[in-house]
C-alpha positions as CSV (number, residue, x, y, z in Angstrom):
1,X,7.2,2.7,14.0
2,X,9.6,3.9,11.6
3,X,10.4,7.7,11.8
4,X,8.4,10.1,9.5
5,X,6.2,12.9,9.7
6,X,3.0,12.2,11.4
7,X,1.0,12.4,7.8
8,X,3.3,9.5,6.6
9,X,2.7,7.6,9.5
10,X,-1.1,8.3,9.0
11,X,-0.7,7.1,5.3
12,X,1.2,3.9,5.8
13,X,-1.2,3.1,8.6
14,X,-4.4,3.5,6.3
15,X,-2.5,1.5,3.5
16,X,-1.5,-1.2,5.9
17,X,-5.2,-1.4,6.7
18,X,-6.1,-2.0,3.2
19,X,-7.5,1.3,1.9
20,X,-6.8,2.5,-1.6
21,X,-5.0,5.7,-2.3
22,X,-8.5,7.4,-3.2
23,X,-9.7,6.2,0.1
24,X,-6.8,7.5,1.9
25,X,-6.6,10.9,0.2
26,X,-10.5,11.2,0.9
27,X,-10.2,10.6,4.7
28,X,-7.2,12.8,5.1
29,X,-8.5,15.7,2.5
30,X,-5.6,15.4,0.2
31,X,-5.4,14.7,-3.4
32,X,-4.8,11.1,-4.6
33,X,-1.5,12.1,-6.4
34,X,-0.2,13.5,-3.0
35,X,-0.9,10.1,-1.6
36,X,0.8,8.3,-4.1
37,X,3.8,10.6,-4.1
38,X,4.1,9.9,-0.4
39,X,3.7,6.1,-0.6
40,X,6.5,6.0,-3.6
41,X,8.7,8.2,-1.4
42,X,8.4,6.5,1.7
43,X,10.8,3.7,1.2
44,X,13.4,5.7,-0.2
45,X,13.5,7.9,2.7
46,X,13.7,5.3,5.2
47,X,16.4,3.5,3.2
48,X,14.6,0.8,1.5
49,X,14.2,-0.3,-2.0
50,X,10.8,0.2,-3.7
């Protein structure tokens, strides 16, 4: 797996498993906006185009 924080890796794994942002937020006890923001920023941090 690509480098990133443990939380980013958890979000990626859950998104890859098909969970919605709302489901990910509930599972990880965070806001939906935090999940959405993380999903938007991850590709940029890893040098990929979003």
